[in-house]
C-alpha positions, 0 to 999 in steps of 0.5 A, a space after each residue: 398892893 393894888 386895888 385887887 390885892 387889897 380886896 383879896 386881902 380883906 376877903 381872905 381875912 374875913 374868911 379866916 375870921 368866919 372859919 375861926 368863929 364857926 370852929 369856936 361855935 360862936 355866932 356872928 351876933 355873939 362875936 359882935 356883942 363880945 367886941 362891941 360891934 354890930 352883927 352886920 359889921 361882923 357879916 360885912 367883915 367876914 365878906 371882905 366888905 368892911 375893913 377891920 380896925 386894929 383894936 377890933 382885930 385884937 378884940 376878935 382875937 381875944 374873943 376867939 382865943 387866937 393870935 393875930 397872926 392866925 387871921 392875917 393872910 399870907 403874903 404873896 409875891 405873885 398871883 399864886 393859887 389861893 390854897 386856903 380857898 381851894 381847900 375850903 371849896 374841896 370840902 364840898 367835893 365827893 370823897 375821892 375828888 376831895 382826897 385828890 385835891 387835898 393831895 395836890 394842895 399838900 404837894 404844892 405847899 411842900 414844893 413852895 415851902 422847900 424853896 
C-alpha cells in the first residue's frame, strides 16, 4: 500500500464510521463519550485525518452495534472507481440522475462480483 492508498483507506474507514453513526442517530460527542475519545478525535477519524487504534475500532463497533468488517474498506487490486463514494454523492442528485447513477453502480457491482 503506498501513501495515497493509505490515505484513501482511512478516508473510506472514516466515511463508513460517519454513515453508521448518523444512521444510528448518534452525535460525534455521544460516540466519543461512549468510547473514551474526544469529539474532535471522532471528527478527525471520520475525515480520515486520524488513524484508528484497534481497541478504538472495537469500541466504535460496540457503540454502534456493528461488526468490525462493516467498517473495513474493501480491498482493491486496482484503482477502481470508489463505488461507495459515488453512491453517497448520487444521493444529492436530482431523482432521474440519481436513478441512472445507481443503476450504473449496480451494473458495475454485478459485473465485478461475477468475475
